[in-house]
C-alpha positions as CSV (number, residue, x, y, z in Angstrom):
1,M,31.2,1.0,-14.0
2,K,31.2,-0.1,-11.0
3,I,31.1,2.7,-9.0
4,V,28.5,4.0,-11.3
5,A,26.8,0.9,-10.4
6,L,27.4,0.6,-6.4
7,V,25.8,4.5,-6.1
8,A,23.1,3.6,-8.0
9,R,22.3,0.2,-6.1
10,I,22.5,2.3,-2.7
11,L,20.2,5.4,-3.8
12,L,17.9,3.3,-5.9
13,G,17.6,0.9,-2.3
14,L,17.5,3.6,0.1
15,E,14.9,4.8,-2.0
16,F,12.5,2.3,-2.1
17,L,13.4,1.5,2.0
18,V,12.8,4.3,2.6
19,F,9.3,4.4,0.8
20,G,7.8,1.3,0.9
21,L,8.8,1.4,5.2
22,N,7.1,4.9,5.2
23,G,4.0,3.3,3.1
24,F,3.1,0.9,6.5
25,L,4.8,3.7,9.2
26,H,4.2,6.6,8.2
27,F,7.1,9.0,9.2
28,L,7.0,11.0,5.7
29,K,4.4,13.8,5.3
30,M,3.4,13.7,2.0
31,P,1.0,15.9,0.3
32,P,-2.9,15.2,-0.3
33,P,-3.4,14.3,-4.1
34,P,-5.1,16.6,-5.8
35,P,-8.5,17.1,-6.8
36,G,-10.2,14.0,-9.4
37,D,-9.0,11.3,-11.1
38,L,-5.4,11.1,-9.0
39,A,-7.7,10.9,-5.6
40,T,-10.0,8.8,-7.0
41,F,-7.1,5.8,-7.8
42,T,-5.6,6.9,-4.9
43,T,-8.3,6.3,-2.8
44,V,-9.5,2.7,-4.2
45,L,-5.5,1.6,-3.8
46,M,-6.1,2.5,0.0
47,N,-9.0,1.3,0.7
48,T,-8.9,-2.1,-1.0
49,H,-5.0,-2.7,0.9
50,Y,-3.5,-3.1,-2.5
51,L,-0.5,-1.2,-1.8
52,A,-0.1,-3.3,1.1
53,P,2.0,-5.9,-0.5
54,V,4.0,-2.9,-3.5
55,Y,5.2,-2.0,0.1
56,G,6.2,-5.3,0.9
57,I,8.0,-5.8,-2.8
58,Q,9.8,-2.5,-2.3
59,V,10.9,-3.1,1.4
60,F,12.5,-6.3,-0.1
61,S,13.9,-5.1,-3.1
62,G,15.3,-2.4,-1.3
63,L,17.0,-4.2,1.0
64,L,18.0,-6.9,-1.6
65,L,19.9,-3.6,-3.4
66,L,21.3,-2.3,-0.1
67,L,22.2,-5.7,1.1
68,G,24.0,-6.0,-2.5
69,I,22.7,-10.0,-2.6
70,F,19.9,-10.9,-5.3
71,V,20.6,-7.6,-7.7
72,P,18.7,-9.3,-9.7
73,L,15.7,-10.4,-8.7
74,A,15.4,-7.1,-6.7
75,L,15.6,-6.0,-9.9
76,A,12.9,-7.6,-11.5
77,L,10.7,-7.8,-8.7
78,I,10.8,-3.7,-8.7
79,A,10.9,-3.3,-12.3
80,P,7.1,-3.2,-12.4
81,V,6.7,-0.6,-9.5
82,I,8.6,1.5,-11.0
83,V,6.6,1.0,-14.3
84,N,3.0,1.4,-12.5
85,I,4.8,4.4,-10.7
86,L,5.6,6.2,-14.3
87,I,2.6,5.5,-15.7
88,T,0.3,7.2,-12.6
89,H,1.9,10.2,-13.0
90,V,2.2,10.6,-16.5
91,L,-1.1,9.8,-17.1
92,M,-2.8,11.9,-13.6
93,A,0.1,13.4,-11.8
94,P,3.2,14.8,-14.0
95,A,4.6,17.4,-11.8
96,G,4.9,14.4,-9.5
97,I,7.4,12.5,-11.9
98,P,11.1,13.1,-10.4
99,P,11.4,10.8,-7.9
100,G,9.8,7.9,-10.8
101,A,12.2,9.5,-13.3
102,L,15.4,9.1,-11.5
103,A,14.4,5.3,-9.7
104,A,13.7,4.0,-13.8
105,V,17.0,6.1,-14.6
106,L,19.0,4.3,-11.6
107,W,16.9,0.8,-11.9
108,L,18.0,1.3,-16.1
109,I,22.1,1.6,-15.4
110,L,21.3,-1.2,-12.5
111,F,20.1,-3.4,-15.4
112,F,23.2,-1.9,-18.0
113,A,25.3,-3.3,-15.0
114,Y,24.1,-6.7,-14.5
115,R,22.7,-7.3,-18.0
116,E,24.7,-10.9,-18.8
117,Y,21.3,-12.5,-15.5
118,F,18.7,-10.7,-18.1
119,A,20.1,-12.3,-21.2
120,S,18.7,-15.4,-21.0
121,L,14.9,-13.4,-21.4
122,F,16.1,-12.4,-24.6
123,T,16.1,-15.7,-26.1
124,A,13.5,-16.0,-29.2
125,N,13.0,-19.4,-29.5
126,A,12.8,-21.0,-25.9
127,R,12.7,-24.4,-24.8
128,P,10.8,-25.2,-22.8
129,A,14.0,-27.2,-20.4
C-alpha cells in the first residue's frame, strides 16, 4: 500500500501543480470550451478572477503532495476543487471528465492511506475542546 500511496501522491501532486501553474502562466494550450453553458460559466469565472485563488490552492496542494509534507492538509484543501471539477464536467461537459475522475481516484487512494488523520472528522457527537 505504501508504494501505491506514493505513486498516487506524486501523480496527484503533479496533476495539480501543472494545472495550477498553467492557470497563472498559460504554458499549455487549452481548447476553448464548447459553446453554451460551459462557455458562459468559464467566462464568468475568468472575468471575476474567481479562479486565481483556486489555482493558488492547486499549486500549494500540489507542492505539499510532491514534497510529502502536510499531506492530510493538502488532501483537505484539494477535495472541494476535485468535487467542483467533477460537478462541472458531469453537468456541462461530460467528455472532459477523465482528468477529474483520475484526480478523484488518486485522492480516494490517498484518503484511504491517510485515513487515521481524518478519523476525528467522523465523530458523531463532537464537543468543543
